[in-house]
C-alpha positions in Angstrom: 0.0 0.0 0.0 1.6 3.3 -1.1 -1.3 5.7 -0.3 -3.7 6.1 2.6 -7.0 8.0 2.7 -7.3 10.2 5.7 -10.5 9.4 7.6 -11.0 13.0 8.5 -10.5 14.8 5.1 -10.5 11.8 2.7 -7.3 13.1 1.0 -4.9 10.4 -0.2 -1.4 10.8 1.3 1.7 8.8 0.9 1.7 6.3 3.9 5.2 7.4 4.9 4.2 11.0 5.3 0.9 10.0 7.0 2.7 8.0 9.7 5.1 10.8 10.6 4.3 12.3 14.0 3.7 16.1 13.9 2.5 18.4 16.6 -1.0 19.8 16.1 -1.1 23.3 17.6 -3.6 25.0 15.4 -6.1 24.4 12.6 -5.0 26.7 9.8 -6.6 27.9 6.6 -5.0 29.7 3.7 -5.9 32.1 0.9 -4.4 30.9 -2.4 -3.5 32.7 -5.6 -3.1 31.1 -9.0 0.3 31.5 -10.7 -1.2 31.0 -14.2 -2.3 28.0 -16.3 -0.4 24.9 -15.3 1.9 26.7 -12.9 0.2 25.9 -9.6 -0.8 28.2 -6.7 0.9 30.2 -4.0 -0.2 31.0 -0.4 -1.1 34.6 0.0 -2.4 34.5 3.6 -2.5 32.0 6.5 -5.1 32.2 9.3 -6.4 30.2 12.3 -9.7 28.4 12.2 -9.8 27.4 15.9 -12.5 30.0 16.6 -14.7 28.8 13.7 -17.2 26.5 15.4 -18.6 25.3 12.0 -15.2 23.9 11.0 -14.2 22.6 14.5 -17.6 20.9 14.9 -17.2 19.1 11.6 -13.6 18.0 12.5 -14.8 16.8 16.0 -17.7 14.9 14.5 -15.4 13.2 12.0 -12.8 12.3 14.7 -15.6 10.8 16.9 -16.9 8.7 14.0 -13.4 7.6 13.1 -12.8 6.5 16.7 -16.2 4.7 16.8 -15.2 2.9 13.5 -11.8 1.9 15.0 -13.4 0.6 18.2 -16.4 -0.9 16.5 -19.1 1.1 18.3 -22.0 3.0 16.9 -22.3 6.8 17.1 -26.1 6.7 16.6 -27.8 7.7 19.8 -31.1 6.4 21.0 -32.7 9.8 20.5 -31.4 9.9 16.9 -33.0 6.5 16.3 -36.3 7.6 17.8 -36.3 10.9 15.8 -35.9 9.0 12.5 -38.2 6.1 13.5 -41.2 7.3 11.5 -39.1 7.8 8.4 -37.7 4.3 8.7 -41.1 2.8 9.2 -42.4 4.6 6.1 -39.4 3.4 4.2 -40.0 -0.2 5.3 -43.7 0.0 4.4 -42.8 1.4 0.9 -40.4 -1.5 0.4 -43.1 -4.0 1.5 -45.5 -2.5 -1.1 -42.9 -2.7 -3.8 -42.2 -6.3 -2.9 -45.9 -7.3 -2.9 -46.3 -5.7 -6.4 -43.3 -7.6 -7.7 -44.7 -10.8 -6.3 -48.1 -10.2 -7.9 -46.4 -9.4 -11.2 -44.3 -12.6 -11.0 -47.4 -14.7 -10.4 -49.1 -12.9 -13.4 -46.1 -13.6 -15.6 -46.1 -17.3 -14.5 -49.8 -17.5 -15.5 -49.1 -16.0 -18.9 -46.2 -18.4 -19.4 -48.5 -21.3 -18.6 -51.2 -20.0 -21.0 -48.6 -19.6 -23.7 -47.4 -23.2 -23.2 -51.0 -24.4 -23.4 -51.6 -22.4 -26.6 -48.4 -23.8 -28.1 -49.5 -27.4 -27.2 -53.0 -26.8 -28.8 -51.4 -25.3 -31.9 -49.2 -28.3 -32.4 -52.1 -30.7 -31.8 -54.3 -28.9 -34.4 -51.4 -28.7 -36.9 -50.8 -32.4 -36.5 -54.5 -33.2 -36.8 -55.1 -31.3 -40.1 -51.7 -31.9 -41.6 -51.1 -28.2 -42.2 -49.0 -25.8 -40.2 -50.4 -22.6 -38.9 -48.2 -20.1 -37.1 -50.9 -18.7 -34.8 -53.5 -20.5 -32.8 -56.2 -18.0 -33.9 -55.6 -18.9 -37.6 -55.9 -22.6 -36.9 -59.1 -22.1 -34.8 -60.7 -19.9 -37.6 -59.8 -22.7 -40.1 -61.4 -25.3 -37.9 -64.6 -23.3 -37.5 -64.8 -22.9 -41.3 -64.4 -26.7 -41.6 -67.1 -27.3 -39.1 -69.6 -24.9 -40.7 -69.0 -26.6 -44.1 -69.9 -30.1 -42.7 
């Protein structure tokens, strides 16, 4: 393995650089300026993001989820489960309705297949009886009705 994805930012980093210990004293941001097409960027200003609760809350949440992943525990609270209970019940009911529709459609298709096999059997039987080959059952039935009316 030559690269590792950071569980906090998802950036791929060479594993050798990722494993190096480094002191974390600040969470910094930077303003960047382009150097022109294909020439990269340069840092024009660095600043601290420690006071930005939006950023620090996201980092704290990702760290907590990473620790839960490592330790095999869930970060979903009982209150979170209860808050989303109605949505999960509705989702499960929708899945049940879809499943029931698919089952009914499957039974319907099986019935059509059986009817098709029966029609094919009748067509072969009629074709063998009259010594003439019809492609469709309707044509053979029409022919037989004409024969019967002539008798």
